[in-house]
C-alpha positions as a Markdown table, in Angstrom:
| # | Residue | x | y | z |
|---|---|---|---|---|
| 1 | Unk | 0.0 | -0.1 | 0.0 |
| 2 | Unk | 1.4 | 3.5 | -0.9 |
| 3 | Unk | 2.0 | 6.0 | 1.9 |
| 4 | Unk | -1.1 | 7.7 | 3.3 |
| 5 | Unk | -0.9 | 11.0 | 4.9 |
| 6 | Unk | -3.8 | 10.7 | 7.3 |
| 7 | Unk | -5.4 | 13.8 | 8.7 |
| 8 | Unk | -5.7 | 14.4 | 12.4 |
| 9 | Unk | -9.4 | 13.8 | 12.2 |
| 10 | Unk | -8.7 | 10.4 | 10.4 |
| 11 | Unk | -6.2 | 9.3 | 13.3 |
| 12 | Unk | -8.7 | 10.5 | 15.9 |
| 13 | Unk | -11.7 | 8.6 | 14.4 |
| 14 | Unk | -9.6 | 5.5 | 13.9 |
| 15 | Unk | -8.2 | 5.5 | 17.5 |
| 16 | Unk | -11.6 | 6.0 | 19.1 |
| 17 | Unk | -13.4 | 3.3 | 17.0 |
| 18 | Unk | -15.4 | 0.9 | 19.0 |
| 19 | Unk | -13.3 | -2.2 | 19.1 |
| 20 | Unk | -16.0 | -4.6 | 20.1 |
| 21 | Unk | -18.2 | -3.8 | 17.1 |
| 22 | Unk | -15.1 | -3.9 | 14.9 |
| 23 | Unk | -14.1 | -7.4 | 16.2 |
| 24 | Unk | -17.8 | -8.7 | 16.0 |
| 25 | Unk | -18.2 | -7.5 | 12.4 |
| 26 | Unk | -14.9 | -9.2 | 11.3 |
| 27 | Unk | -15.3 | -12.6 | 13.0 |
| 28 | Unk | -13.3 | -11.7 | 16.3 |
| 29 | Unk | -14.3 | -13.6 | 19.5 |
| 30 | Unk | -15.4 | -11.2 | 22.2 |
| 31 | Unk | -17.4 | -12.1 | 25.5 |
| 32 | Unk | -19.2 | -9.7 | 27.6 |
| 33 | Unk | -18.1 | -9.6 | 31.2 |
| 34 | Unk | -19.9 | -7.0 | 33.3 |
| 35 | Unk | -19.5 | -3.6 | 31.7 |
| 36 | Unk | -16.5 | -4.7 | 29.6 |
| 37 | Unk | -15.6 | -7.4 | 27.1 |
| 38 | Unk | -12.8 | -10.0 | 26.9 |
| 39 | Unk | -11.1 | -10.6 | 23.6 |
| 40 | Unk | -10.5 | -14.3 | 23.2 |
| 41 | Unk | -8.1 | -15.5 | 20.6 |
| 42 | Unk | -6.2 | -18.6 | 19.7 |
| 43 | Unk | -2.7 | -18.9 | 18.3 |
| 44 | Unk | 0.0 | -21.6 | 18.2 |
| 45 | Unk | 0.4 | -21.6 | 22.0 |
| 46 | Unk | -3.3 | -22.0 | 22.8 |
| 47 | Unk | -6.3 | -19.9 | 23.7 |
| 48 | Unk | -5.9 | -16.6 | 25.5 |
| 49 | Unk | -8.4 | -14.4 | 27.4 |
| 50 | Unk | -6.3 | -11.9 | 29.2 |
| 51 | Unk | -7.3 | -8.8 | 27.1 |
| 52 | Unk | -10.3 | -6.7 | 28.3 |
| 53 | Unk | -11.9 | -4.0 | 26.0 |
| 54 | Unk | -14.1 | -1.1 | 26.9 |
| 55 | Unk | -15.0 | 1.2 | 24.0 |
| 56 | Unk | -11.8 | 2.0 | 22.1 |
| 57 | Unk | -9.6 | 1.1 | 25.0 |
| 58 | Unk | -7.9 | -2.2 | 25.7 |
| 59 | Unk | -5.8 | -3.7 | 28.5 |
| 60 | Unk | -3.7 | -6.9 | 28.4 |
| 61 | Unk | -3.6 | -8.1 | 32.0 |
| 62 | Unk | -1.0 | -10.7 | 31.3 |
| 63 | Unk | 1.6 | -8.3 | 29.9 |
| 64 | Unk | 0.2 | -5.3 | 31.9 |
| 65 | Unk | 0.0 | -2.9 | 28.9 |
| 66 | Unk | -2.7 | -1.4 | 26.9 |
| 67 | Unk | -3.9 | 1.5 | 24.6 |
| 68 | Unk | -6.4 | 2.4 | 21.9 |
| 69 | Unk | -7.8 | 0.8 | 18.8 |
| 70 | Unk | -5.0 | 1.4 | 16.3 |
| 71 | Unk | -2.4 | -0.1 | 18.7 |
| 72 | Unk | -4.8 | -3.1 | 19.3 |
| 73 | Unk | -4.7 | -4.0 | 15.5 |
| 74 | Unk | -1.1 | -3.7 | 15.5 |
| 75 | Unk | -0.4 | -5.8 | 18.6 |
| 76 | Unk | -3.0 | -8.5 | 18.2 |
| 77 | Unk | -4.0 | -8.8 | 14.5 |
| 78 | Unk | -0.6 | -8.1 | 12.8 |
| 79 | Unk | -1.6 | -5.0 | 11.1 |
| 80 | Unk | 0.8 | -2.3 | 10.1 |
| 81 | Unk | 0.0 | 1.2 | 11.3 |
| 82 | Unk | -1.4 | 2.3 | 7.9 |
| 83 | Unk | -3.5 | -0.9 | 7.5 |
| 84 | Unk | -4.8 | -0.5 | 11.0 |
| 85 | Unk | -6.0 | 3.0 | 10.4 |
| 86 | Unk | -7.7 | 2.1 | 7.0 |
| 87 | Unk | -9.4 | -0.9 | 8.6 |
| 88 | Unk | -10.8 | 1.0 | 11.6 |
| 89 | Unk | -12.0 | 3.8 | 9.2 |
| 90 | Unk | -13.7 | 1.2 | 6.9 |
| 91 | Unk | -12.0 | 2.6 | 3.9 |
| 92 | Unk | -13.5 | 6.1 | 4.4 |
| 93 | Unk | -10.8 | 8.8 | 5.3 |
| 94 | Unk | -9.9 | 12.4 | 4.4 |
| 95 | Unk | -6.3 | 11.5 | 3.5 |
| 96 | Unk | -4.7 | 12.9 | 0.4 |
| 97 | Unk | -4.2 | 9.4 | -1.0 |
| 98 | Unk | -7.4 | 7.4 | -1.2 |
| 99 | Unk | -8.0 | 4.6 | 1.4 |
| 100 | Unk | -8.3 | 1.1 | 0.1 |
| 101 | Unk | -11.2 | -1.1 | 1.0 |
| 102 | Unk | -11.1 | -2.9 | 4.4 |
| 103 | Unk | -10.3 | -6.6 | 4.6 |
| 104 | Unk | -13.0 | -9.0 | 5.1 |
| 105 | Unk | -11.4 | -11.3 | 7.7 |
| 106 | Unk | -9.0 | -10.9 | 10.7 |
| 107 | Unk | -5.8 | -13.1 | 10.4 |
| 108 | Unk | -3.7 | -12.8 | 13.4 |
| 109 | Unk | 0.1 | -12.9 | 12.7 |
| 110 | Unk | 2.3 | -14.7 | 15.3 |
| 111 | Unk | 6.0 | -15.2 | 15.5 |
| 112 | Unk | 7.4 | -18.5 | 16.7 |
| 113 | Unk | 8.6 | -18.6 | 20.3 |
| 114 | Unk | 12.2 | -17.7 | 20.8 |
| 115 | Unk | 14.1 | -17.0 | 24.0 |
| 116 | Unk | 16.1 | -13.7 | 24.2 |
| 117 | Unk | 19.8 | -14.3 | 23.7 |
| 118 | Unk | 21.5 | -14.9 | 27.1 |
| 119 | Unk | 24.3 | -12.7 | 28.5 |
| 120 | Unk | 27.6 | -14.2 | 29.3 |
| 121 | Unk | 26.9 | -13.7 | 33.0 |
| 122 | Unk | 24.1 | -12.6 | 35.2 |
| 123 | Unk | 25.7 | -10.2 | 37.5 |
| 124 | Unk | 23.2 | -7.4 | 37.0 |
| 125 | Unk | 20.2 | -9.9 | 37.4 |
| 126 | Unk | 21.8 | -11.4 | 40.5 |
| 127 | Unk | 22.4 | -7.9 | 42.0 |
| 128 | Unk | 18.8 | -6.8 | 41.3 |
| 129 | Unk | 17.2 | -9.9 | 42.8 |
| 130 | Unk | 19.4 | -10.0 | 45.9 |
| 131 | Unk | 19.9 | -6.2 | 46.7 |
| 132 | Unk | 16.7 | -4.7 | 45.5 |
| 133 | Unk | 14.3 | -7.7 | 45.9 |
| 134 | Unk | 16.1 | -9.6 | 48.8 |
| 135 | Unk | 15.7 | -13.0 | 47.2 |
| 136 | Unk | 18.0 | -15.5 | 48.9 |
| 137 | Unk | 21.2 | -16.0 | 46.7 |
| 138 | Unk | 20.8 | -19.8 | 47.0 |
| 139 | Unk | 17.3 | -19.6 | 45.6 |
| 140 | Unk | 18.5 | -17.7 | 42.6 |
| 141 | Unk | 21.4 | -19.9 | 42.0 |
| 142 | Unk | 19.2 | -23.0 | 42.1 |
| 143 | Unk | 16.8 | -21.6 | 39.3 |
| 144 | Unk | 19.8 | -20.3 | 37.3 |
| 145 | Unk | 21.3 | -23.7 | 37.4 |
| 146 | Unk | 17.9 | -25.1 | 36.1 |
| 147 | Unk | 18.2 | -22.5 | 33.3 |
| 148 | Unk | 15.0 | -20.9 | 34.4 |
| 149 | Unk | 16.5 | -17.5 | 35.4 |
| 150 | Unk | 19.0 | -15.6 | 33.3 |
| 151 | Unk | 20.1 | -12.3 | 32.0 |
| 152 | Unk | 19.4 | -11.2 | 28.4 |
| 153 | Unk | 22.4 | -9.8 | 26.5 |
| 154 | Unk | 20.8 | -7.0 | 24.8 |
| 155 | Unk | 19.1 | -5.1 | 27.7 |
| 156 | Unk | 20.3 | -7.0 | 30.8 |
| 157 | Unk | 16.7 | -7.7 | 31.8 |
| 158 | Unk | 15.9 | -10.7 | 34.0 |
| 159 | Unk | 14.2 | -13.5 | 32.0 |
| 160 | Unk | 12.0 | -16.1 | 33.8 |
| 161 | Unk | 11.5 | -19.3 | 31.7 |
| 162 | Unk | 8.6 | -21.7 | 31.8 |
| 163 | Unk | 9.3 | -25.3 | 30.6 |
| 164 | Unk | 7.1 | -28.2 | 29.6 |
| 165 | Unk | 7.1 | -31.6 | 31.2 |
| 166 | Unk | 10.2 | -32.6 | 29.3 |
| 167 | Unk | 12.2 | -29.4 | 30.5 |
| 168 | Unk | 11.8 | -27.7 | 27.0 |
| 169 | Unk | 11.3 | -23.9 | 27.2 |
| 170 | Unk | 7.8 | -22.9 | 26.1 |
| 171 | Unk | 7.2 | -19.6 | 27.7 |
| 172 | Unk | 9.3 | -16.7 | 29.1 |
| 173 | Unk | 8.6 | -13.4 | 30.8 |
| 174 | Unk | 11.0 | -10.5 | 30.9 |
| 175 | Unk | 11.4 | -7.8 | 33.5 |
| 176 | Unk | 13.8 | -4.7 | 33.6 |
| 177 | Unk | 16.4 | -4.6 | 36.3 |
| 178 | Unk | 16.6 | -0.8 | 36.5 |
| 179 | Unk | 16.0 | 0.8 | 40.0 |
| 180 | Unk | 14.6 | 4.1 | 38.5 |
| 181 | Unk | 11.8 | 5.0 | 36.1 |
| 182 | Unk | 8.9 | 2.9 | 34.9 |
| 183 | Unk | 9.3 | -0.9 | 35.3 |
| 184 | Unk | 9.3 | -2.9 | 31.9 |
| 185 | Unk | 7.5 | -6.2 | 31.9 |
| 186 | Unk | 6.4 | -8.4 | 29.0 |
| 187 | Unk | 5.7 | -12.0 | 28.0 |
| 188 | Unk | 8.0 | -13.0 | 25.2 |
| 189 | Unk | 6.1 | -13.3 | 21.9 |
| 190 | Unk | 5.0 | -16.7 | 20.9 |
| 191 | Unk | 5.0 | -18.1 | 24.5 |
| 192 | Unk | 2.6 | -20.9 | 25.2 |
| 193 | Unk | 0.5 | -19.6 | 28.2 |
| 194 | Unk | -0.1 | -23.1 | 29.4 |
| 195 | Unk | 3.4 | -23.2 | 30.8 |
| 196 | Unk | 5.0 | -20.7 | 33.1 |
| 197 | Unk | 7.9 | -20.1 | 35.6 |
| 198 | Unk | 7.6 | -23.0 | 38.1 |
| 199 | Unk | 9.1 | -25.7 | 40.2 |
| 200 | Unk | 7.6 | -29.1 | 40.9 |
| 201 | Unk | 8.6 | -31.1 | 43.9 |
| 202 | Unk | 7.5 | -34.5 | 45.1 |
| 203 | Unk | 4.5 | -33.8 | 47.5 |
| 204 | Unk | 0.9 | -32.9 | 47.1 |
| 205 | Unk | 1.2 | -29.1 | 47.6 |
| 206 | Unk | 1.0 | -26.6 | 44.9 |
| 207 | Unk | 1.6 | -22.8 | 45.7 |
| 208 | Unk | 0.1 | -20.3 | 43.0 |
| 209 | Unk | 1.5 | -16.9 | 42.6 |
| 210 | Unk | 0.9 | -13.9 | 40.3 |
| 211 | Unk | 4.5 | -13.3 | 39.3 |
| 212 | Unk | 7.9 | -15.0 | 39.5 |
| 213 | Unk | 9.3 | -12.5 | 42.0 |
| 214 | Unk | 6.4 | -13.2 | 44.3 |
| 215 | Unk | 7.2 | -16.9 | 44.0 |
| 216 | Unk | 10.8 | -16.4 | 44.7 |
| 217 | Unk | 10.0 | -14.1 | 47.7 |
| 218 | Unk | 7.7 | -16.7 | 49.3 |
| 219 | Unk | 10.3 | -19.5 | 48.9 |
| 220 | Unk | 12.9 | -17.1 | 50.5 |
| 221 | Unk | 10.6 | -16.5 | 53.4 |
| 222 | Unk | 9.8 | -20.2 | 53.8 |
| 223 | Unk | 12.9 | -22.1 | 52.9 |
| 224 | Unk | 12.4 | -25.2 | 54.9 |
| 225 | Unk | 12.0 | -28.2 | 52.6 |
| 226 | Unk | 11.0 | -25.9 | 49.9 |
| 227 | Unk | 12.1 | -28.2 | 47.0 |
| 228 | Unk | 9.7 | -30.9 | 48.1 |
| 229 | Unk | 6.7 | -28.6 | 47.3 |
| 230 | Unk | 5.5 | -27.2 | 43.9 |
| 231 | Unk | 5.2 | -23.6 | 42.9 |
| 232 | Unk | 3.9 | -21.7 | 39.8 |
| 233 | Unk | 3.7 | -18.1 | 38.7 |
| 234 | Unk | 0.9 | -17.3 | 36.5 |
| 235 | Unk | 2.3 | -14.0 | 35.0 |
| 236 | Unk | -1.0 | -12.3 | 36.0 |
| 237 | Unk | -4.2 | -13.7 | 37.3 |
| 238 | Unk | -5.1 | -16.3 | 34.6 |
| 239 | Unk | -5.5 | -19.8 | 35.2 |
| 240 | Unk | -4.3 | -21.7 | 32.1 |
| 241 | Unk | -0.7 | -22.5 | 33.4 |
| 242 | Unk | -2.2 | -23.8 | 36.8 |
| 243 | Unk | -4.7 | -26.1 | 35.1 |
| 244 | Unk | -2.0 | -27.5 | 32.9 |
| 245 | Unk | 0.3 | -28.1 | 35.9 |
| 246 | Unk | -2.5 | -29.9 | 37.9 |
| 247 | Unk | -3.2 | -32.0 | 34.6 |
| 248 | Unk | 0.4 | -33.0 | 34.2 |
| 249 | Unk | 1.1 | -33.8 | 37.9 |
| 250 | Unk | -1.8 | -35.8 | 39.3 |
| 251 | Unk | -0.1 | -36.0 | 42.7 |
| 252 | Unk | -0.9 | -32.3 | 43.3 |
| 253 | Unk | -4.1 | -32.2 | 45.3 |
| 254 | Unk | -3.7 | -29.3 | 47.8 |
| 255 | Unk | -3.7 | -25.9 | 46.0 |
| 256 | Unk | -2.7 | -22.8 | 47.9 |
| 257 | Unk | -3.7 | -19.5 | 46.3 |
| 258 | Unk | -1.0 | -16.9 | 47.2 |
| 259 | Unk | -2.1 | -14.1 | 45.0 |
| 260 | Unk | -1.6 | -10.4 | 46.0 |
| 261 | Unk | -3.4 | -8.9 | 49.0 |
| 262 | Unk | -5.1 | -6.3 | 47.0 |
| 263 | Unk | -8.3 | -6.0 | 45.0 |
| 264 | Unk | -7.0 | -7.8 | 41.9 |
| 265 | Unk | -5.4 | -10.7 | 44.0 |
| 266 | Unk | -8.4 | -11.1 | 46.2 |
| 267 | Unk | -10.7 | -11.4 | 43.0 |
| 268 | Unk | -8.2 | -13.8 | 41.4 |
| 269 | Unk | -8.1 | -16.0 | 44.3 |
| 270 | Unk | -11.9 | -16.2 | 44.4 |
| 271 | Unk | -12.1 | -16.8 | 40.7 |
| 272 | Unk | -9.5 | -19.5 | 40.7 |
| 273 | Unk | -11.1 | -21.2 | 43.7 |
| 274 | Unk | -14.3 | -21.5 | 41.7 |
| 275 | Unk | -12.6 | -22.8 | 38.5 |
| 276 | Unk | -10.5 | -25.4 | 40.5 |
| 277 | Unk | -13.8 | -26.5 | 42.4 |
| 278 | Unk | -15.5 | -27.0 | 39.1 |
| 279 | Unk | -12.5 | -29.2 | 38.0 |
| 280 | Unk | -13.2 | -31.4 | 41.1 |
| 281 | Unk | -10.4 | -30.1 | 43.4 |
| 282 | Unk | -11.6 | -29.8 | 47.0 |
| 283 | Unk | -8.5 | -29.0 | 49.0 |
| 284 | Unk | -8.1 | -25.3 | 48.0 |
| 285 | Unk | -6.6 | -22.8 | 50.5 |
| 286 | Unk | -6.0 | -19.0 | 50.5 |
| 287 | Unk | -2.6 | -17.7 | 51.8 |
| 288 | Unk | -2.4 | -14.0 | 51.6 |
| 289 | Unk | 0.7 | -12.0 | 52.3 |
| 290 | Unk | 0.5 | -9.6 | 55.2 |
| 291 | Unk | 1.5 | -6.7 | 52.8 |
| 292 | Unk | 0.6 | -6.0 | 49.3 |
| 293 | Unk | 2.5 | -8.9 | 47.9 |
| 294 | Unk | 5.2 | -11.4 | 49.0 |
| 295 | Unk | 8.1 | -9.3 | 48.0 |
| 296 | Unk | 6.6 | -6.4 | 50.0 |
| 297 | Unk | 6.5 | -8.7 | 53.0 |
| 298 | Unk | 10.2 | -9.5 | 52.3 |
| 299 | Unk | 11.1 | -5.8 | 52.0 |
| 300 | Unk | 9.2 | -5.2 | 55.3 |
| 301 | Unk | 11.4 | -7.8 | 57.0 |
| 302 | Unk | 14.6 | -6.0 | 55.7 |
| 303 | Unk | 13.3 | -2.6 | 56.9 |
| 304 | Unk | 12.9 | -0.9 | 53.6 |
| 305 | Unk | 9.9 | 0.8 | 52.0 |
| 306 | Unk | 7.1 | -1.4 | 51.0 |
| 307 | Unk | 3.5 | -1.4 | 49.8 |
| 308 | Unk | 0.9 | -2.2 | 52.5 |
| 309 | Unk | -2.1 | -4.6 | 51.8 |
| 310 | Unk | -5.1 | -3.0 | 50.2 |
| 311 | Unk | -8.6 | -4.3 | 51.3 |
| 312 | Unk | -11.3 | -5.1 | 48.7 |
| 313 | Unk | -13.5 | -2.2 | 49.7 |
| 314 | Unk | -16.6 | -3.4 | 47.8 |
| 315 | Unk | -16.4 | -7.0 | 49.3 |
| 316 | Unk | -15.6 | -5.7 | 52.9 |
| 317 | Unk | -18.7 | -3.3 | 52.7 |
| 318 | Unk | -21.0 | -6.0 | 51.2 |
| 319 | Unk | -20.1 | -8.4 | 54.0 |
| 320 | Unk | -20.4 | -5.7 | 56.7 |
| 321 | Unk | -24.0 | -5.0 | 55.3 |
| 322 | Unk | -24.8 | -8.7 | 55.4 |
| 323 | Unk | -23.5 | -9.0 | 59.1 |
| 324 | Unk | -25.7 | -6.0 | 60.2 |
| 325 | Unk | -28.9 | -7.4 | 58.8 |
| 326 | Unk | -31.6 | -7.7 | 61.5 |
| 327 | Unk | -34.8 | -9.8 | 61.9 |
| 328 | Unk | -37.9 | -8.2 | 60.5 |
| 329 | Unk | -41.5 | -9.2 | 61.2 |
| 330 | Unk | -43.7 | -9.5 | 58.2 |
| 331 | Unk | -47.4 | -10.1 | 57.5 |
| 332 | Unk | -47.8 | -13.5 | 55.6 |
| 333 | Unk | -51.0 | -12.3 | 54.1 |
| 334 | Unk | -49.7 | -9.2 | 52.3 |
| 335 | Unk | -46.2 | -10.0 | 51.2 |
| 336 | Unk | -46.5 | -8.9 | 47.6 |
| 337 | Unk | -48.0 | -5.5 | 48.6 |
| 338 | Unk | -45.5 | -5.0 | 51.3 |
| 339 | Unk | -42.7 | -5.9 | 48.9 |
| 340 | Unk | -43.8 | -3.1 | 46.6 |
| 341 | Unk | -44.0 | -0.6 | 49.5 |
| 342 | Unk | -40.5 | -1.4 | 50.8 |
| 343 | Unk | -39.1 | -1.3 | 47.3 |
| 344 | Unk | -40.7 | 2.2 | 46.7 |
| 345 | Unk | -39.1 | 3.4 | 49.9 |
| 346 | Unk | -35.7 | 3.2 | 48.2 |
| 347 | Unk | -34.2 | 1.8 | 51.5 |
| 348 | Unk | -32.3 | -1.1 | 50.0 |
| 349 | Unk | -31.0 | -2.4 | 53.4 |
| 350 | Unk | -34.6 | -2.6 | 54.6 |
| 351 | Unk | -35.6 | -4.2 | 51.4 |
| 352 | Unk | -32.9 | -6.9 | 51.8 |
| 353 | Unk | -34.1 | -7.6 | 55.5 |
| 354 | Unk | -37.7 | -7.8 | 54.3 |
| 355 | Unk | -36.8 | -10.3 | 51.5 |
| 356 | Unk | -34.7 | -12.4 | 53.8 |
| 357 | Unk | -37.6 | -12.6 | 56.2 |
| 358 | Unk | -39.9 | -13.5 | 53.3 |
| 359 | Unk | -37.6 | -16.1 | 52.1 |
| 360 | Unk | -37.4 | -17.7 | 55.5 |
| 361 | Unk | -41.2 | -17.8 | 55.7 |
| 362 | Unk | -41.6 | -19.5 | 52.3 |
| 363 | Unk | -39.0 | -22.1 | 53.2 |
| 364 | Unk | -40.6 | -22.8 | 56.5 |
| 365 | Unk | -44.0 | -23.4 | 54.8 |
| 366 | Unk | -42.3 | -25.8 | 52.4 |
| 367 | Unk | -40.9 | -27.7 | 55.3 |
| 368 | Unk | -37.3 | -26.3 | 55.7 |
| 369 | Unk | -36.2 | -24.3 | 58.7 |
| 370 | Unk | -33.8 | -21.7 | 57.7 |
| 371 | Unk | -32.8 | -19.0 | 60.3 |
| 372 | Unk | -31.6 | -15.4 | 59.8 |
| 373 | Unk | -28.0 | -16.5 | 60.6 |
| 374 | Unk | -28.1 | -19.3 | 58.1 |
| 375 | Unk | -29.5 | -16.7 | 55.4 |
| 376 | Unk | -26.5 | -14.4 | 56.3 |
| 377 | Unk | -24.0 | -17.2 | 56.1 |
| 378 | Unk | -25.5 | -18.2 | 52.7 |
| 379 | Unk | -25.2 | -14.6 | 51.3 |
| 380 | Unk | -21.6 | -14.4 | 52.7 |
| 381 | Unk | -20.6 | -17.8 | 51.2 |
| 382 | Unk | -22.2 | -17.2 | 47.8 |
| 383 | Unk | -20.9 | -13.7 | 47.3 |
| 384 | Unk | -18.1 | -13.4 | 44.7 |
| 385 | Unk | -16.4 | -10.1 | 44.5 |
| 386 | Unk | -15.0 | -10.8 | 41.0 |
| 387 | Unk | -18.6 | -11.2 | 39.6 |
| 388 | Unk | -19.8 | -8.0 | 41.4 |
| 389 | Unk | -19.4 | -5.5 | 38.6 |
| 390 | Unk | -21.3 | -2.7 | 37.2 |
| 391 | Unk | -22.4 | 0.8 | 38.1 |
| 392 | Unk | -25.2 | 1.9 | 40.5 |
| 393 | Unk | -27.6 | 2.1 | 37.5 |
| 394 | Unk | -26.7 | -1.4 | 36.2 |
| 395 | Unk | -27.2 | -2.9 | 39.8 |
| 396 | Unk | -30.5 | -0.9 | 40.2 |
| 397 | Unk | -31.6 | -2.5 | 36.9 |
| 398 | Unk | -30.8 | -6.0 | 38.1 |
| 399 | Unk | -32.6 | -5.5 | 41.4 |
| 400 | Unk | -35.7 | -4.1 | 39.6 |
| 401 | Unk | -35.8 | -7.1 | 37.3 |
| 402 | Unk | -35.4 | -9.5 | 40.4 |
| 403 | Unk | -38.4 | -7.7 | 42.0 |
| 404 | Unk | -40.5 | -8.0 | 38.9 |
| 405 | Unk | -39.7 | -11.8 | 38.6 |
| 406 | Unk | -40.6 | -12.3 | 42.3 |
| 407 | Unk | -43.9 | -10.5 | 42.2 |
| 408 | Unk | -44.9 | -12.7 | 39.2 |
| 409 | Unk | -44.0 | -15.7 | 41.4 |
| 410 | Unk | -45.8 | -14.4 | 44.5 |
| 411 | Unk | -49.0 | -13.8 | 42.5 |
| 412 | Unk | -49.5 | -17.4 | 41.6 |
| 413 | Unk | -52.7 | -18.7 | 43.3 |
| 414 | Unk | -51.2 | -21.9 | 44.8 |
| 415 | Unk | -47.8 | -23.4 | 45.0 |
| 416 | Unk | -46.3 | -26.9 | 45.6 |
| 417 | Unk | -43.4 | -27.4 | 48.1 |
| 418 | Unk | -41.0 | -27.2 | 45.2 |
| 419 | Unk | -42.5 | -24.0 | 44.0 |
| 420 | Unk | -42.4 | -22.4 | 47.5 |
| 421 | Unk | -38.6 | -23.0 | 47.4 |
| 422 | Unk | -38.3 | -21.4 | 44.0 |
| 423 | Unk | -40.3 | -18.4 | 45.5 |
| 424 | Unk | -37.9 | -18.3 | 48.5 |
| 425 | Unk | -34.9 | -18.3 | 46.2 |
| 426 | Unk | -36.2 | -15.4 | 44.2 |
| 427 | Unk | -36.8 | -13.3 | 47.3 |
| 428 | Unk | -33.3 | -14.3 | 48.4 |
| 429 | Unk | -32.0 | -12.9 | 45.0 |
| 430 | Unk | -33.7 | -9.6 | 45.6 |
| 431 | Unk | -32.0 | -9.4 | 49.1 |
| 432 | Unk | -28.6 | -10.0 | 47.3 |
| 433 | Unk | -29.1 | -7.5 | 44.6 |
| 434 | Unk | -30.4 | -5.0 | 47.2 |
| 435 | Unk | -27.2 | -5.4 | 49.2 |
| 436 | Unk | -25.0 | -5.0 | 46.2 |
| 437 | Unk | -26.8 | -1.9 | 45.2 |
| 438 | Unk | -26.6 | -0.4 | 48.7 |
| 439 | Unk | -22.9 | -1.2 | 48.7 |
| 440 | Unk | -22.3 | 0.4 | 45.3 |
| 441 | Unk | -24.2 | 3.6 | 46.3 |
| 442 | Unk | -22.0 | 3.8 | 49.4 |
| 443 | Unk | -18.9 | 3.5 | 47.4 |
| 444 | Unk | -20.2 | 6.1 | 44.9 |
| 445 | Unk | -20.8 | 8.5 | 47.8 |
| 446 | Unk | -17.4 | 7.9 | 49.2 |
| 447 | Unk | -15.7 | 8.6 | 45.9 |
| 448 | Unk | -17.9 | 11.8 | 45.4 |
| 449 | Unk | -16.9 | 13.1 | 48.9 |
| 450 | Unk | -13.3 | 12.2 | 48.3 |
| 451 | Unk | -13.2 | 14.2 | 45.0 |
| 452 | Unk | -15.0 | 17.1 | 46.5 |
| 453 | Unk | -12.5 | 17.2 | 49.4 |
| 454 | Unk | -9.6 | 17.1 | 47.0 |
| 455 | Unk | -11.0 | 19.9 | 44.8 |
| 456 | Unk | -12.1 | 22.2 | 47.6 |
| 457 | Unk | -9.6 | 25.0 | 48.2 |
| 458 | Unk | -8.3 | 25.6 | 51.6 |
| 459 | Unk | -9.5 | 28.7 | 53.4 |
| 460 | Unk | -6.5 | 28.6 | 55.7 |
| 461 | Unk | -4.6 | 31.5 | 54.0 |
| 462 | Unk | -7.8 | 33.6 | 54.0 |
| 463 | Unk | -8.1 | 33.0 | 57.9 |
| 464 | Unk | -4.6 | 33.9 | 58.4 |
| 465 | Unk | -5.0 | 37.2 | 56.5 |
| 466 | Unk | -8.1 | 38.1 | 58.5 |
| 467 | Unk | -6.3 | 37.6 | 61.8 |
| 468 | Unk | -3.5 | 39.9 | 60.9 |
């Protein structure tokens, strides 16, 4: 294609194009998750779902990088810059050279996997891992001897290698060793995401981490008999390497989820627990670092600056709202009318208490005793923060729909025991949605108050002037 001198308007329109619509119209696989979408693609290394899309923006959680529409087509679909702009504009632009018609199908271009060239020594990597990250020298030496850690020759980055069951490199992640500026991290192109930086011992324990440095930090903190256990770093929060490891090592039965102690790590642990449970694993445990991640715990031990743990505010507030639910007396003869009245009051905590009480009543009529404490335990156990997404308006819509469905169920003239249990469940669902909505409203209020506080100018100088 000849050079095209795109106008600023062309570039703006291309970069702000809706990626989901583009992918759907060109055969791309996208899946709606809450208010965003996942881009799912398959290459020579398997199927990947680490990319989220919202409008024209995208973010690759695995490689921790993102951007807008033009860069997406370049990064994931193998387009040149000019071809990407033309595709996104649909062949209609204001350039001096006419744009050609867009292509009909998306054909990702992938390079074969190749490890970065190794340096003759790993002095910079060794210094970085021991002096800045406080990893034990004997741990580094072990993995270096296994050819799973080395220093690349071009940029002197640290390379973490993932091997298959035969010890053949299949995946690698690269991290900069500089102590200033922005950290550089990436997964080597062509990597098979079913493999990752790991160690496999001979007992039944598998410890799962977000990143290689977290894994090495944990081993440094707990060195006793460490080689007997198994460890794997996911390079993010996605499960493909974990599932492959469990499939390839049938002796691994106890899984310890050691993801970060922040919002992303807490959600990842919940999601992985559910995925593993679906696969038949029952011995799943959560081990959270006391600080933000395991290397921060190691830094704290050495008396240097570290990042503290970050609570999952939404989850904590939801669980608090559940814990504070109280018993409510209801009239069995006017549940539908009272449900409407409580709903119209816009008091979502009271609505939750009413629906919990009504759910208890219908279960009792069906022959099942279910107390308030049991209801609260059920709400706590079934809550998944990684699934609790969406704005106040989205959650309001879900609650409204749950109320509509429940009213239809309540107005049935007669119900069998099985139908009474269905009614109880629908009322329980309203309670859950009401609690989620109350939680989201509180979070929105806190965010608004924080923003107002930050934007409000201080009157201290004025007061000082007046007092002179």
